[in-house]
C-alpha positions in Angstrom: -7.1 -92.4 230.9 -5.5 -95.5 232.5 -7.0 -98.9 232.4 -7.3 -99.6 236.0 -6.2 -103.1 237.3 -9.0 -105.1 238.9 -6.6 -105.7 241.9 -6.4 -102.0 242.4 -10.1 -101.3 242.1 -11.0 -104.2 244.5 -8.5 -103.0 247.0 -9.9 -99.4 247.0 -13.4 -100.7 247.3 -12.5 -103.0 250.3 -10.3 -100.6 252.3 -11.1 -96.9 251.5 -14.1 -96.4 253.9 -12.2 -97.7 256.9 -9.3 -95.2 256.3 -11.7 -92.4 255.5 -13.2 -92.8 259.0 -9.8 -93.1 260.7 -8.4 -90.1 258.9 -11.3 -87.9 259.8 -11.3 -89.0 263.4 -7.6 -88.1 263.7 -8.2 -84.8 262.1 -10.9 -83.9 264.6 -8.7 -85.2 267.5 -5.7 -83.2 266.3 -3.3 -86.1 266.9 0.5 -85.8 267.0 2.4 -85.9 263.7 4.0 -89.2 264.6 0.5 -90.8 264.8 -0.4 -89.4 261.4 2.8 -90.8 259.9 1.7 -94.3 261.2 -1.7 -93.8 259.7 -0.2 -92.6 256.3 2.0 -95.7 256.3 -1.1 -97.9 256.7 -3.0 -96.1 254.0 0.0 -96.4 251.6 0.0 -100.1 252.3 -3.7 -101.0 252.5 -5.2 -98.5 250.1 -2.3 -97.7 247.7 -0.8 -101.2 247.6 2.8 -100.8 248.8 4.5 -103.4 250.8 4.7 -101.9 254.3 7.9 -103.6 255.5 9.8 -103.7 252.2 8.8 -100.6 250.2 8.0 -98.0 252.9 10.7 -96.6 255.2 11.1 -93.8 257.6 14.8 -94.4 257.8 15.8 -92.7 254.6 18.5 -90.1 255.4 19.1 -87.0 253.3 21.6 -84.3 254.4 21.8 -85.8 258.0 18.0 -85.6 258.3 15.4 -88.4 258.0 12.5 -87.8 255.7 9.0 -88.7 257.0 8.6 -91.6 254.6 10.3 -92.8 251.4 8.9 -95.2 248.9 11.4 -97.7 247.3 10.5 -100.1 244.5 13.0 -102.8 243.9 15.4 -101.1 246.3 15.3 -97.9 244.2 14.0 -94.6 245.7 11.0 -93.5 243.8 8.9 -91.1 246.0 9.3 -89.0 249.1 6.4 -88.3 251.4 6.1 -85.3 253.7 3.6 -85.9 256.4 2.0 -83.3 258.6 -0.4 -83.9 261.5 -4.0 -84.8 260.6 -5.2 -81.6 262.2 -2.8 -79.3 260.3 -3.8 -77.4 257.2 -1.4 -78.2 254.3 0.5 -75.3 252.8 3.1 -74.8 250.1 5.8 -73.9 252.7 5.5 -77.5 254.0 7.0 -78.6 250.7 10.2 -76.6 250.8 12.3 -79.2 252.7 11.1 -82.3 250.9 11.4 -80.6 247.5 14.9 -79.7 248.3 15.6 -83.3 249.3 14.0 -84.7 246.2 15.8 -82.3 243.9 19.2 -83.4 245.3 18.3 -87.0 245.1 17.1 -86.8 241.5 13.5 -87.6 242.5 10.8 -85.9 240.4 7.8 -86.6 242.5 6.8 -86.0 246.2 3.6 -86.4 248.2 2.5 -83.9 250.8 -0.3 -85.3 253.1 -1.9 -85.0 256.5 -3.7 -88.4 255.9 -6.9 -86.5 255.0 -5.6 -84.5 252.0 -3.1 -85.9 249.6 -1.2 -83.7 247.1 1.0 -85.1 244.3 3.8 -82.6 243.4 6.2 -82.6 240.5 9.7 -81.2 241.0 11.6 -79.4 238.3 15.3 -78.8 238.4 16.6 -76.3 235.8 18.2 -73.0 236.5 16.5 -73.1 239.9 14.4 -75.7 241.8 10.6 -75.3 241.3 7.5 -77.4 241.7 3.9 -77.8 240.5 1.0 -79.5 242.1 -0.4 -82.1 239.7 -3.2 -83.8 241.6 -5.0 -83.4 244.9 -7.5 -85.6 246.7 -9.4 -85.3 249.9 -9.7 -88.8 251.2 -13.1 -88.3 252.9 -14.6 -87.2 249.6 -13.5 -90.2 247.6 -16.2 -92.4 246.1 -14.8 -95.8 245.2 -17.3 -96.1 242.4 -16.4 -92.8 240.7 -14.1 -93.3 237.8 -12.5 -89.9 238.1 -11.7 -90.4 241.7 -10.2 -93.9 241.0 -8.0 -92.4 238.2 -6.6 -89.8 240.6 -6.1 -92.4 243.4 -4.2 -94.5 240.8 -1.5 -91.9 240.5 -0.6 -92.4 244.2 -0.8 -96.2 244.0 2.0 -98.7 243.5 0.4 -99.9 240.3 0.4 -96.4 238.9 4.0 -95.7 240.0 5.3 -98.8 238.3 3.9 -97.8 234.9 4.8 -94.1 235.4 1.2 -93.0 235.4 2.2 -89.8 237.1 4.3 -88.7 234.2 1.7 -89.6 231.6 -1.1 -87.8 233.6 1.2 -84.7 234.0 2.0 -84.6 230.3 -1.8 -84.8 229.5 -2.5 -82.1 232.0 0.1 -79.8 230.4 -1.6 -80.2 227.0 -5.3 -80.1 227.9 -5.9 -77.1 230.1 -7.3 -73.6 230.1 -4.0 -72.1 228.9 -3.8 -74.4 225.8 -7.4 -73.8 224.9 -7.0 -70.1 225.4 -4.0 -70.0 223.2 -5.7 -72.0 220.4 -8.7 -69.7 220.6 -6.4 -66.7 220.1 -4.5 -68.3 217.2 -4.9 -66.9 213.6 -6.6 -70.0 212.1 -9.3 -69.9 214.8 -9.8 -66.2 214.6 -10.2 -66.5 210.8 -12.7 -69.3 211.3 -14.8 -67.4 213.8 -14.8 -64.3 211.4 -16.0 -66.5 208.5 -18.8 -67.9 210.7 -19.8 -64.4 211.8 -19.9 -63.1 208.2 -21.9 -66.2 207.1 -24.5 -65.6 209.8 -24.5 -61.8 209.6 -23.5 -60.7 206.0 -23.9 -57.1 206.7 -21.6 -57.1 209.7 -18.1 -55.8 208.9 -15.5 -57.5 211.2 -11.8 -57.5 210.8 -9.5 -60.2 212.1 -7.7 -57.7 214.3 -10.9 -56.3 215.9 -12.1 -59.9 216.5 -8.8 -60.9 218.0 -8.9 -58.0 220.4 -12.5 -58.7 221.4 -11.7 -62.3 222.2 -8.5 -61.5 224.1 -9.9 -58.6 226.1 -13.5 -59.5 226.7 -14.2 -63.2 226.0 -11.2 -65.0 227.5 -10.2 -64.7 231.2 -7.0 -62.7 231.8 -5.3 -65.5 233.9 -5.2 -67.7 230.8 -3.3 -65.1 228.8 -0.7 -63.8 231.2 2.0 -65.6 233.1 4.5 -68.4 232.5 1.9 -71.1 232.0 0.2 -69.0 229.3 3.6 -68.5 227.6 4.4 -72.2 227.8 1.0 -73.0 226.2 1.7 -70.7 223.3 5.2 -72.2 222.8 3.8 -75.7 222.8 1.2 -74.8 220.1 3.9 -73.2 218.0 6.0 -76.3 218.3 3.0 -78.5 217.4 2.2 -76.4 214.3 5.9 -76.5 213.2 5.9 -80.3 213.6 2.8 -80.6 211.5 4.2 -78.3 208.8 7.5 -80.3 208.7 5.5 -83.6 208.4 3.5 -82.0 205.5 6.7 -80.9 203.7 8.3 -84.3 204.2 5.2 -86.2 202.9 5.1 -83.9 199.9 8.7 -84.6 199.1 8.1 -88.3 199.3 5.1 -88.2 196.9 6.3 -89.1 193.4 5.4 -86.6 190.6 2.4 -87.4 188.4 3.6 -88.3 185.0 2.3 -86.1 182.1 0.2 -87.8 179.5 
């Protein structure tokens, strides 16, 4: 969890309600996309702390096309912003163009917004271009006194961008999620621990590790935490962490001097 700068917290407290009202009004009025771009630019400046005339531009050209908004810090391109009209419902297909732009520019993060809803998206470029939504906020629901809301807003803010808060949050989210916890619960040490506790409480109950493992996997844990790429990635991360601990243990043992015999 980030330590939030007082300047950021004060700015949110002072300006968020004004733009909550404006965004909802635009949503109900179903204004044109160009008007929403203007509002988003104001929110980025007044709520998220970017310099409107120095760090926000709609003149950034990629592949002969101008992106809706680009954020530059110190003259360096850091974020692309795809804006849809306030009355439009955001969808993944709205991201295709800006993600393609970002991938070819070496940009890892993009924002998709209609001024009311804000989505922070991570771009991956490996064998193929892919993306993952990392954080989502609905401006109208934000409480400036709620710490969790402030932490999420901080990811979109200039203060967060300058300390790479997005990457830190993303790394934390990759480690602490339902897939990681599910993989840990299905690991051999935890299965053995649960079996020992069952036998301690119910000495007459005969339970094998394999039976217990099947019960946990098939009836206790939700299937979506076991299947798919994210589940496989979680298992791989745990194996990597276990190997790292084992290597550290071996290294520490090798450095420990032998006890001299009396």
